[in-house]
C-alpha positions as CSV (number, residue, x, y, z in Angstrom):
1,R,68.6,110.7,85.2
2,G,65.1,111.7,84.7
3,N,61.7,111.0,86.2
4,I,59.3,107.8,85.8
5,C,56.1,108.0,84.8
6,I,53.2,105.2,85.8
7,S,51.0,104.8,83.7
8,K,48.3,102.1,83.3
9,H,50.2,99.7,80.4
10,F,53.7,101.1,80.5
11,V,56.7,102.9,82.5
12,Y,57.5,106.2,80.8
13,F,61.4,107.9,81.3
14,V,61.0,111.5,80.5
15,N,63.4,114.2,81.0
16,R,64.5,116.0,84.3
17,E,62.7,119.1,82.8
18,M,59.6,117.0,82.0
19,N,59.3,118.3,78.6
20,H,60.2,115.0,76.4
21,L,60.8,111.2,76.9
22,I,64.3,110.1,76.8
23,E,65.8,108.7,73.2
24,G,65.8,105.0,73.4
25,R,64.6,104.3,76.2
26,E,60.9,106.0,75.8
27,R,58.6,103.4,77.8
28,L,58.8,99.4,79.0
29,S,56.0,97.1,78.7
30,Y,54.8,96.0,82.8
31,L,55.5,92.6,81.5
32,D,58.7,93.1,80.3
33,I,59.9,93.2,84.5
34,E,60.5,89.9,84.9
35,R,61.5,90.8,88.8
36,A,62.1,93.7,91.5
37,V,65.9,94.0,93.6
38,I,65.3,96.3,96.8
39,D,68.4,97.3,98.1
40,S,68.8,96.0,101.4
41,S,72.1,98.3,102.5
42,T,70.3,100.9,101.7
43,K,67.0,103.3,101.5
44,R,67.0,104.1,98.1
45,F,67.7,101.9,95.1
46,I,65.8,99.2,93.2
47,L,66.7,97.2,90.3
48,L,64.3,95.8,87.9
49,E,65.3,93.2,85.6
50,V,63.7,93.3,82.5
51,Q,63.5,90.8,79.3
52,P,62.1,93.1,76.7
53,S,59.9,91.3,74.9
54,Q,59.8,90.8,70.9
55,G,59.6,93.6,68.9
56,S,60.0,96.0,71.6
57,S,62.1,99.0,71.5
58,W,64.0,99.0,75.1
59,S,67.2,97.4,74.7
60,G,69.0,96.5,78.1
61,T,68.0,93.6,80.8
62,R,68.7,96.2,84.5
63,I,67.5,99.1,85.3
64,L,69.1,100.5,88.1
65,I,65.9,103.4,90.1
66,A,67.2,105.5,92.8
67,S,64.0,107.4,94.6
68,A,63.5,108.8,97.2
69,H,60.2,107.3,97.6
70,R,61.3,103.3,97.2
71,E,58.7,101.6,99.3
72,L,55.8,103.6,97.2
73,L,57.6,103.9,94.0
74,I,58.3,99.6,94.3
75,Q,54.1,99.4,96.1
76,K,53.0,101.6,93.0
77,L,54.9,99.4,90.4
78,A,54.1,95.7,91.4
79,L,50.2,96.8,92.1
80,C,50.1,98.4,87.9
81,W,52.6,94.9,87.1
82,Q,50.0,93.1,88.8
83,A,47.1,94.5,87.3
84,E,49.0,94.4,83.4
85,V,49.3,90.3,83.9
86,M,45.6,90.1,84.7
87,F,44.4,92.2,81.8
88,R,46.8,90.7,79.2
89,R,47.5,87.0,80.2
90,F,44.1,86.5,82.6
91,E,47.1,85.3,85.7
92,V,46.5,86.3,89.1
93,K,50.2,86.5,90.5
94,K,52.1,89.2,92.2
95,L,55.8,90.9,90.6
96,E,58.7,88.9,92.3
97,I,60.1,91.3,94.3
98,V,63.4,90.4,96.1
99,K,66.1,91.8,98.9
100,S,70.1,91.7,98.3
101,A,73.0,94.3,99.2
102,M,73.4,96.0,96.2
103,G,75.0,99.7,97.5
104,E,77.8,97.5,98.9
105,Q,78.6,96.2,95.1
106,M,77.8,99.6,93.9
107,A,79.8,101.8,96.8
108,K,82.9,101.1,94.4
109,S,81.2,103.2,91.5
110,N,79.5,106.7,92.0
111,M,77.7,106.4,95.2
112,T,78.5,109.2,97.9
113,Q,78.5,108.0,101.4
114,S,75.3,109.2,102.1
115,D,73.2,106.9,99.6
116,L,74.0,104.4,102.2
117,I,73.4,105.7,105.6
118,K,70.1,104.4,106.7
119,V,68.1,106.2,108.9
120,E,65.9,104.3,111.3
121,P,63.7,103.9,114.8
122,F,66.1,103.6,117.5
123,R,65.9,100.1,118.8
124,G,63.0,99.5,121.3
125,Y,60.6,102.0,119.7
126,T,57.3,101.1,119.5
127,D,54.5,103.2,117.8
128,E,51.8,103.3,120.7
129,H,50.4,106.8,119.6
130,S,46.4,106.7,120.8
131,F,44.1,109.2,119.7
132,R,41.6,110.5,122.1
Protein backbone atom coordinates (compact mmCIF):
# COMPACT_ATOMS: atom_id res chain seq x y z
CA ARG A 1 0.00 0.00 0.00
CA GLY A 2 1.23 3.42 -0.84
CA ASN A 3 0.92 6.37 -3.18
CA ILE A 4 1.37 6.81 -6.89
CA CYS A 5 3.40 9.72 -8.21
CA ILE A 6 2.99 10.46 -11.90
CA SER A 7 6.07 11.97 -13.50
CA LYS A 8 7.32 12.75 -16.98
CA HIS A 9 8.64 9.29 -17.92
CA PHE A 10 7.73 6.99 -15.02
CA VAL A 11 5.09 6.15 -12.45
CA TYR A 12 6.71 6.09 -9.01
CA PHE A 13 5.38 4.09 -6.06
CA VAL A 14 5.95 5.82 -2.73
CA ASN A 15 5.15 4.62 0.78
CA ARG A 16 2.28 6.14 2.78
CA GLU A 17 4.55 8.48 4.71
CA MET A 18 5.90 9.86 1.41
CA ASN A 19 9.50 9.55 2.62
CA HIS A 20 10.86 6.78 0.36
CA LEU A 21 10.02 4.59 -2.61
CA ILE A 22 8.51 1.15 -2.09
CA GLU A 23 11.38 -1.33 -2.25
CA GLY A 24 11.31 -3.55 -5.32
CA ARG A 25 8.50 -1.46 -6.85
CA GLU A 26 10.25 1.88 -7.18
CA ARG A 27 9.10 2.94 -10.62
CA LEU A 28 7.36 1.75 -13.75
CA SER A 29 7.95 3.08 -17.24
CA TYR A 30 4.85 4.12 -19.15
CA LEU A 31 6.13 1.99 -22.02
CA ASP A 32 5.74 -1.09 -19.80
CA ILE A 33 1.99 -0.51 -19.43
CA GLU A 34 0.06 -2.51 -22.02
CA ARG A 35 -3.49 -1.56 -21.07
CA ALA A 36 -5.73 -0.39 -18.25
CA VAL A 37 -8.82 -2.23 -17.07
CA ILE A 38 -11.51 -0.16 -15.35
CA ASP A 39 -13.75 -2.02 -12.92
CA SER A 40 -17.34 -1.53 -14.06
CA SER A 41 -18.81 -2.93 -10.85
CA THR A 42 -17.21 -0.29 -8.60
CA LYS A 43 -16.07 3.32 -8.87
CA ARG A 44 -12.66 2.68 -7.31
CA PHE A 45 -10.50 0.07 -8.99
CA ILE A 46 -8.10 0.13 -11.94
CA LEU A 47 -5.99 -2.81 -13.07
CA LEU A 48 -2.84 -2.01 -15.03
CA GLU A 49 -1.58 -4.84 -17.18
CA VAL A 50 2.16 -4.47 -17.61
CA GLN A 51 4.84 -6.14 -19.69
CA PRO A 52 8.18 -5.16 -18.15
CA SER A 53 10.79 -4.31 -20.75
CA GLN A 54 14.18 -5.96 -20.87
CA GLY A 55 16.42 -4.53 -18.15
CA SER A 56 13.48 -3.32 -16.08
CA SER A 57 13.59 -3.94 -12.34
CA TRP A 58 9.82 -4.41 -12.30
CA SER A 59 8.44 -7.90 -11.74
CA GLY A 60 4.86 -9.00 -12.18
CA THR A 61 2.26 -8.44 -14.86
CA ARG A 62 -0.62 -6.74 -13.03
CA ILE A 63 -1.05 -3.81 -10.68
CA LEU A 64 -4.34 -3.28 -8.88
CA ILE A 65 -4.97 0.34 -7.93
CA ALA A 66 -7.74 1.61 -5.65
CA SER A 67 -8.41 5.31 -6.01
CA ALA A 68 -11.19 7.63 -4.90
CA HIS A 69 -10.35 9.69 -8.00
CA ARG A 70 -10.23 6.91 -10.56
CA GLU A 71 -11.40 8.88 -13.58
CA LEU A 72 -8.84 11.64 -13.03
CA LEU A 73 -6.07 9.11 -12.39
CA ILE A 74 -6.80 7.12 -15.54
CA GLN A 75 -7.00 10.34 -17.55
CA LYS A 76 -3.57 11.48 -16.32
CA LEU A 77 -2.00 8.03 -16.83
CA ALA A 78 -3.37 7.79 -20.36
CA LEU A 79 -2.11 11.28 -21.23
CA CYS A 80 1.40 10.58 -19.89
CA TRP A 81 1.44 7.15 -21.59
CA GLN A 82 0.54 8.71 -24.93
CA ALA A 83 3.18 11.43 -24.56
CA GLU A 84 5.86 8.86 -23.68
CA VAL A 85 4.97 6.66 -26.67
CA MET A 86 5.16 9.68 -28.95
CA PHE A 87 8.48 10.79 -27.42
CA ARG A 88 10.22 7.39 -27.38
CA ARG A 89 8.66 5.48 -30.26
CA PHE A 90 7.54 8.28 -32.58
CA GLU A 91 4.03 6.77 -32.72
CA VAL A 92 0.69 8.41 -32.09
CA LYS A 93 -1.70 6.06 -30.31
CA LYS A 94 -3.82 5.90 -27.19
CA LEU A 95 -3.59 3.68 -24.15
CA GLU A 96 -6.03 0.80 -24.45
CA ILE A 97 -8.65 1.21 -21.72
CA VAL A 98 -11.25 -1.52 -21.28
CA LYS A 99 -14.02 -2.16 -18.76
CA SER A 100 -14.58 -5.35 -16.81
CA ALA A 101 -16.57 -6.34 -13.71
CA MET A 102 -13.55 -7.12 -11.52
CA GLY A 103 -15.24 -6.16 -8.24
CA GLU A 104 -17.45 -9.22 -8.32
CA GLN A 105 -14.39 -11.43 -8.75
CA MET A 106 -12.53 -9.65 -5.94
CA ALA A 107 -15.53 -9.68 -3.57
CA LYS A 108 -14.35 -13.02 -2.23
CA SER A 109 -11.03 -11.48 -1.22
CA ASN A 110 -10.43 -8.59 1.18
CA MET A 111 -12.95 -6.07 -0.16
CA THR A 112 -15.53 -4.52 2.10
CA GLN A 113 -19.13 -4.00 1.13
CA SER A 114 -18.52 -0.24 0.79
CA ASP A 115 -16.03 -0.93 -2.02
CA LEU A 116 -18.87 -2.30 -4.13
CA ILE A 117 -21.20 0.67 -3.58
CA LYS A 118 -21.84 2.75 -6.66
CA VAL A 119 -23.17 6.25 -6.10
CA GLU A 120 -24.78 7.68 -9.20
CA PRO A 121 -27.39 10.36 -9.92
CA PHE A 122 -31.00 9.21 -9.82
CA ARG A 123 -32.66 8.17 -13.07
CA GLY A 124 -33.91 11.08 -15.07
CA TYR A 125 -31.35 13.50 -13.64
CA THR A 126 -30.38 16.22 -16.07
CA ASP A 127 -27.83 18.96 -15.61
CA GLU A 128 -29.70 21.91 -17.02
CA HIS A 129 -28.30 24.51 -14.68
CA SER A 130 -27.70 27.82 -16.37
CA PHE A 131 -25.73 30.81 -15.21
CA ARG A 132 -27.07 34.38 -15.39
